[in-house]
C-alpha positions as CSV (number, residue, x, y, z in Angstrom):
1,M,-12.0,-37.5,21.6
2,I,-12.8,-36.0,18.2
3,N,-10.3,-33.2,18.7
4,Q,-7.5,-35.7,19.6
5,L,-8.4,-37.6,16.5
6,V,-8.2,-34.5,14.3
7,I,-4.8,-33.6,15.7
8,E,-3.5,-37.1,15.2
9,N,-4.7,-37.2,11.7
10,L,-2.8,-33.9,10.9
11,K,0.3,-35.1,12.6
12,H,0.2,-38.4,10.8
13,R,0.7,-36.7,7.4
14,P,3.1,-33.8,8.3
15,V,4.2,-33.0,4.8
16,R,0.7,-32.5,3.4
17,T,-0.3,-30.6,6.6
18,C,2.7,-28.3,6.3
19,L,2.1,-27.6,2.6
20,S,-1.5,-26.8,3.3
21,V,-0.7,-24.4,6.1
22,L,2.0,-22.8,3.9
23,A,-0.4,-22.3,1.0
24,I,-3.1,-20.8,3.3
25,G,-0.4,-18.7,4.9
26,I,0.7,-17.3,1.6
27,S,-2.9,-16.3,0.7
28,V,-3.2,-14.5,4.0
29,T,0.2,-12.8,3.5
30,L,-1.0,-11.7,0.1
31,V,-4.1,-10.0,1.6
32,L,-2.3,-8.4,4.5
33,T,0.6,-7.2,2.3
34,I,-1.6,-5.6,-0.4
35,V,-3.8,-4.0,2.2
36,G,-0.7,-2.9,4.2
37,L,0.9,-1.4,1.1
38,S,-2.2,0.4,0.1
39,H,-2.6,2.0,3.5
40,G,1.1,2.5,4.1
41,M,1.8,4.2,0.8
42,L,-1.2,6.5,1.1
43,E,-0.2,7.4,4.7
44,D,3.3,8.2,3.5
45,N,1.9,10.5,0.8
46,A,-0.4,12.2,3.5
47,R,2.6,12.6,5.8
48,R,4.6,14.2,3.0
49,A,1.7,16.5,2.1
50,R,1.5,17.6,5.7
51,G,5.3,18.2,5.6
52,I,4.7,20.9,3.0
53,G,3.4,23.2,5.7
54,A,1.0,25.0,3.3
55,D,-2.5,26.0,4.4
56,L,-4.0,26.0,0.9
57,W,-3.2,24.0,-2.2
58,I,-4.1,25.3,-5.6
59,R,-4.4,22.8,-8.5
60,P,-6.1,22.7,-11.9
61,G,-9.9,22.2,-11.4
62,G,-10.9,18.5,-11.5
63,M,-7.4,17.2,-11.2
64,Q,-7.2,14.0,-9.1
65,L,-4.3,13.1,-6.9
66,G,-1.6,11.4,-8.9
67,T,-2.7,12.8,-12.2
68,G,-1.6,15.7,-14.3
69,G,2.1,14.9,-13.9
70,G,4.3,17.0,-16.2
71,S,1.5,19.5,-17.0
72,A,2.0,23.1,-15.8
73,P,-1.2,25.1,-16.4
74,F,-0.5,28.1,-14.1
75,N,1.4,31.1,-15.3
76,E,4.3,31.7,-12.9
77,K,3.3,35.4,-12.6
78,L,0.2,34.2,-10.7
79,V,2.4,33.3,-7.7
80,P,3.5,36.9,-6.8
81,A,-0.1,38.1,-7.5
82,L,-1.5,35.6,-5.0
83,E,1.0,36.9,-2.4
84,K,-0.8,40.3,-2.6
85,F,-4.1,38.8,-1.4
86,E,-5.1,39.8,2.1
87,H,-3.8,37.4,4.8
88,V,-1.6,35.5,2.3
89,A,1.9,35.4,3.9
90,L,3.7,33.3,1.3
91,A,3.0,31.7,-2.1
92,T,5.2,29.4,-4.1
93,G,4.8,27.1,-7.1
94,T,6.3,23.8,-8.1
95,A,6.8,22.1,-11.4
96,I,6.2,18.4,-11.5
97,Y,7.9,15.7,-13.7
98,P,6.6,12.2,-13.1
99,L,9.0,9.3,-13.0
100,Q,8.4,5.6,-12.6
101,F,5.5,5.1,-10.1
102,P,5.5,6.2,-7.3
103,Q,8.3,8.8,-7.8
104,S,8.2,12.2,-9.3
105,I,10.6,15.2,-9.5
106,Q,9.5,18.4,-7.9
107,G,11.0,21.6,-9.2
108,I,11.1,24.1,-6.4
109,D,12.2,27.6,-5.5
110,F,14.3,26.4,-2.6
111,E,14.4,29.6,-0.6
112,K,10.5,29.8,-0.6
113,F,10.1,26.1,-0.2
114,D,12.3,26.2,2.9
115,R,10.2,29.0,4.5
116,L,7.0,27.2,3.6
117,T,7.9,23.9,5.2
118,G,9.4,25.5,8.3
119,G,12.9,24.5,7.4
120,V,14.4,21.7,5.2
121,R,16.9,19.8,7.3
122,F,20.0,18.4,5.4
123,V,21.3,15.1,6.6
124,E,24.4,15.9,4.5
125,G,25.4,18.1,1.7
126,R,23.9,21.4,0.6
127,V,21.3,23.1,-1.7
128,F,21.6,23.4,-5.5
129,R,24.4,25.4,-6.9
130,A,25.4,23.9,-10.2
131,P,22.9,23.3,-13.1
132,D,23.2,19.5,-12.7
133,D,22.8,19.5,-8.9
134,I,19.9,17.4,-7.4
135,V,18.6,17.0,-3.9
136,V,17.1,13.7,-2.7
137,D,15.7,12.6,0.7
138,S,17.4,10.0,2.9
139,E,15.0,7.1,2.0
140,Y,15.5,7.5,-1.7
141,A,19.2,7.8,-1.1
142,A,19.2,4.5,0.9
143,E,17.1,2.7,-1.8
144,R,19.4,3.9,-4.6
145,K,22.6,3.7,-2.5
146,L,23.4,7.4,-3.1
147,K,25.6,9.7,-1.2
148,V,26.7,13.3,-1.7
149,G,28.7,13.4,-4.9
150,S,27.0,10.3,-6.4
151,K,25.8,10.4,-10.0
152,I,22.3,9.5,-10.9
153,K,20.6,9.3,-14.4
154,L,17.1,10.7,-14.6
155,V,15.2,12.2,-17.6
156,E,18.0,11.0,-19.8
157,R,20.4,13.3,-18.0
158,E,23.1,12.7,-15.4
159,W,22.8,14.6,-12.2
160,T,25.1,15.0,-9.2
161,V,23.6,14.5,-5.7
162,C,24.5,17.7,-3.9
163,G,22.4,17.2,-0.8
164,I,20.4,14.6,1.1
165,I,17.5,15.8,3.3
166,E,15.2,14.3,5.9
167,P,12.1,12.7,4.4
168,G,8.5,14.0,4.7
169,K,8.7,17.2,2.5
170,L,6.3,16.8,-0.5
171,S,8.6,14.6,-2.6
172,R,11.8,12.6,-2.6
173,I,13.6,14.2,-5.5
174,F,14.1,18.0,-6.0
175,L,15.6,20.2,-8.7
176,P,15.5,23.9,-9.2
177,I,12.2,24.9,-10.7
178,Q,13.7,26.5,-13.7
179,V,15.5,23.3,-14.6
180,V,12.2,21.3,-14.5
181,Q,10.4,24.0,-16.4
182,E,13.1,23.8,-19.1
183,F,13.1,20.0,-19.8
184,T,9.3,19.8,-19.5
185,G,8.8,22.6,-22.0
186,N,6.9,24.7,-19.5
187,T,9.1,27.7,-19.1
188,G,7.4,30.3,-17.0
189,K,4.7,27.9,-15.7
190,V,4.0,25.9,-12.6
191,S,2.0,22.7,-11.9
192,Q,0.6,23.7,-8.5
193,I,0.7,26.5,-6.0
194,F,1.0,26.4,-2.2
195,L,-0.1,29.3,0.0
196,K,0.7,30.0,3.6
197,V,-1.8,32.2,5.5
198,D,-0.8,34.6,8.2
199,D,-3.2,33.1,10.7
200,E,-5.0,29.7,10.6
201,R,-8.3,31.5,11.5
202,N,-8.1,33.3,8.2
203,I,-7.8,30.1,6.0
204,A,-11.5,29.8,5.3
205,A,-11.8,33.5,4.4
206,V,-8.8,33.3,2.0
207,K,-10.1,30.1,0.4
208,A,-13.6,31.7,-0.2
209,K,-12.0,34.8,-1.7
210,L,-9.8,32.7,-4.0
211,K,-12.7,30.5,-5.1
212,E,-14.6,33.6,-6.0
213,T,-11.7,35.0,-7.9
214,F,-10.6,31.8,-9.6
215,P,-13.7,29.5,-9.8
216,E,-12.0,27.3,-12.4
217,Y,-9.2,26.2,-10.0
218,G,-9.2,23.5,-7.4
219,I,-8.5,25.2,-4.1
220,L,-8.2,22.9,-1.1
221,T,-7.1,23.2,2.5
222,L,-4.3,20.9,3.7
223,E,-6.8,18.8,5.7
224,E,-8.9,18.4,2.5
225,I,-5.9,17.2,0.6
226,V,-4.8,14.8,3.3
227,S,-8.3,13.3,3.5
228,L,-8.0,12.3,-0.2
229,Y,-5.1,10.0,0.7
230,S,-7.3,7.2,1.9
231,V,-8.4,3.8,0.5
232,D,-12.0,4.8,0.8
233,A,-11.4,7.9,-1.3
234,I,-9.7,6.1,-4.1
235,A,-12.1,3.7,-5.8
236,P,-9.5,1.8,-7.9
237,I,-7.6,0.8,-4.7
238,K,-10.8,-0.5,-3.1
239,I,-11.5,-2.6,-6.2
240,F,-7.9,-3.9,-6.3
241,I,-8.1,-5.0,-2.6
242,R,-11.4,-6.8,-3.4
243,V,-9.8,-8.6,-6.3
244,I,-6.8,-9.7,-4.1
245,V,-9.2,-10.9,-1.4
246,G,-11.0,-13.0,-4.1
247,I,-7.8,-14.5,-5.2
248,A,-6.9,-15.4,-1.6
249,V,-10.2,-17.2,-1.2
250,V,-9.6,-19.1,-4.4
251,I,-6.0,-20.1,-3.3
252,G,-7.4,-21.3,0.1
253,F,-10.2,-23.2,-1.5
254,V,-8.0,-25.0,-4.1
255,F,-5.3,-26.1,-1.7
256,V,-7.6,-27.2,1.1
257,F,-9.9,-28.9,-1.5
258,L,-6.9,-30.9,-2.8
259,S,-5.6,-31.6,0.7
260,M,-8.9,-32.8,2.0
261,Y,-9.9,-34.7,-1.1
262,T,-6.6,-36.6,-1.0
263,A,-7.1,-37.2,2.8
264,V,-10.5,-38.7,2.1
265,L,-9.1,-41.1,-0.5
266,E,-6.2,-42.1,1.7
267,R,-8.4,-42.6,4.7
268,T,-11.2,-44.5,3.0
269,R,-10.6,-47.6,5.1
270,E,-10.3,-45.5,8.3
271,I,-13.6,-43.8,7.5
272,G,-15.2,-47.3,7.0
273,I,-14.0,-48.4,10.4
274,L,-15.5,-45.3,12.0
275,K,-18.8,-45.8,10.3
276,A,-18.8,-49.5,11.3
277,L,-18.3,-48.4,14.9
278,G,-21.4,-46.2,14.6
279,A,-20.0,-42.9,13.6
280,S,-22.7,-40.8,11.9
281,P,-22.2,-38.8,8.6
282,A,-22.2,-35.6,10.7
283,Y,-19.4,-37.0,12.9
284,I,-17.3,-37.8,9.8
285,M,-17.9,-34.3,8.4
286,A,-17.1,-32.7,11.7
287,I,-13.7,-34.4,11.8
288,L,-12.8,-33.1,8.3
289,M,-14.2,-29.6,9.0
290,R,-12.2,-29.3,12.2
291,E,-9.1,-30.4,10.3
292,S,-9.6,-27.7,7.7
293,A,-10.3,-25.1,10.5
294,L,-7.0,-26.0,12.2
295,L,-5.2,-25.7,8.9
296,A,-6.8,-22.3,8.2
297,L,-6.0,-21.0,11.7
298,A,-2.4,-22.2,11.5
299,G,-2.1,-20.7,8.0
300,S,-3.5,-17.4,9.3
301,L,-1.0,-17.2,12.1
302,L,1.8,-18.0,9.6
303,G,0.5,-15.3,7.2
304,I,0.4,-12.7,9.9
305,A,4.1,-13.6,10.8
306,F,5.0,-13.5,7.1
307,S,3.4,-10.0,6.7
308,Y,6.0,-8.7,9.2
309,G,8.7,-10.2,7.0
310,T,7.4,-8.6,3.8
311,R,7.3,-5.2,5.6
312,E,11.0,-5.6,6.6
313,I,11.9,-6.6,3.0
314,F,10.3,-3.5,1.6
315,R,11.8,-1.3,4.4
316,I,15.3,-2.7,3.6
317,L,15.2,-2.9,-0.2
318,I,12.9,-0.2,-1.4
319,P,12.0,2.2,1.5
320,A,11.3,5.1,-0.8
321,S,9.0,3.2,-3.2
322,M,7.0,0.8,-1.0
323,Q,5.8,1.5,2.5
324,Q,3.8,-1.4,4.1
325,K,1.8,-0.8,7.2
326,I,1.0,-3.6,9.7
327,M,-2.8,-3.8,9.8
328,P,-4.1,-5.6,13.0
329,D,-7.6,-4.6,12.1
330,W,-7.3,-6.9,9.1
331,W,-6.0,-9.9,11.0
332,P,-9.5,-11.3,11.8
333,I,-10.7,-10.4,8.3
334,A,-7.8,-12.3,6.8
335,A,-8.4,-15.2,9.1
336,A,-12.1,-15.2,8.2
337,I,-11.1,-15.2,4.5
338,A,-8.8,-18.2,5.1
339,L,-11.5,-20.1,7.1
340,G,-14.1,-19.3,4.4
341,G,-11.8,-20.7,1.7
342,A,-11.0,-23.7,3.8
343,F,-14.6,-24.6,4.6
344,L,-15.6,-24.2,0.9
345,G,-12.7,-26.5,-0.1
346,T,-13.8,-29.1,2.5
347,L,-17.5,-29.2,1.7
348,Y,-17.3,-31.8,-1.2
349,P,-14.6,-34.0,0.3
350,S,-16.4,-34.2,3.7
351,Y,-19.8,-34.8,2.0
352,R,-18.2,-37.6,-0.1
353,A,-16.7,-39.2,3.0
354,A,-20.0,-39.0,4.9
355,K,-21.8,-40.7,2.1
356,Q,-19.4,-43.6,1.8
357,D,-20.8,-47.1,2.4
358,A,-19.1,-48.7,5.4
359,I,-18.8,-52.1,3.7
360,E,-17.2,-50.7,0.5
361,A,-14.9,-48.5,2.6
362,L,-13.7,-51.5,4.7
363,A,-13.1,-53.5,1.5
364,Y,-11.0,-50.5,0.0
365,D,-7.3,-51.4,-0.4
């Protein structure tokens, strides 16, 4: 009987019920979208790191992922010197120029980069030939509505798109390395160096030799680099997610509190009748708590559905900038957050309803 009463109460006020479900759904969507973006963008970066095909990645010592953009601390002459190390089959450097997050331009030696990655596949167009030629990947081209021959302005210069490649190769925007060195003022220098070893069984030995020779440099294997692209490895992202979760709890609390407080005021006479019929304070509180639980569960389902919608929006509008991952592992967590906020928001209204005097409630107009 109590469940039927709860459902009828929610059906009796459809507008307020729908608004409450929508508000909770938005808070759940907020959590799932932010978590999905965090994981999706990091996984995209890890995928593009794997696409480089390098066995070892040499970076300035202490440099974190996503930092040091535009700096080029290595002398370009170090690259051929590294190729002379035993078991090193190929070495190539790149020059980085950061753009608006999360994009950057990678200056590359295309012939060596092509060999390192196992082959760059062009969707259309060709490699650089003219000084103003630029190559982009297909996702960046889709986001910016570019095709071969399109003009694009970056770094206060106009470039011509000469080629569009398949995604998953380090970056989304490529220029000849000499061009990037020129406009960054780093002629003859590179930002990072990639090494290909002749046999994967020799990776550890080559790494040890390099660390002995260049103790001031950060020398990581590909697997070590990929492991850095995780939420657990990047403290600011973990903090950001916690902040968003806190905001979601507040949103759920505020909307459910307002909804249930209004419901108690509107149903003062109804509560008085229930108490006159012998309903206990616990019974009254149980009705309101079950109502809030239903609102939270409905809002959670709506939020999960909305998260698929936000993923499609990002995929269609900005596929190169934002990649959202659907996170089923977070569905129960998001639902628990919604329930927690809903129960917190219901505590005072339900307590107030349970403590109402039956005579005064019956006299309420």
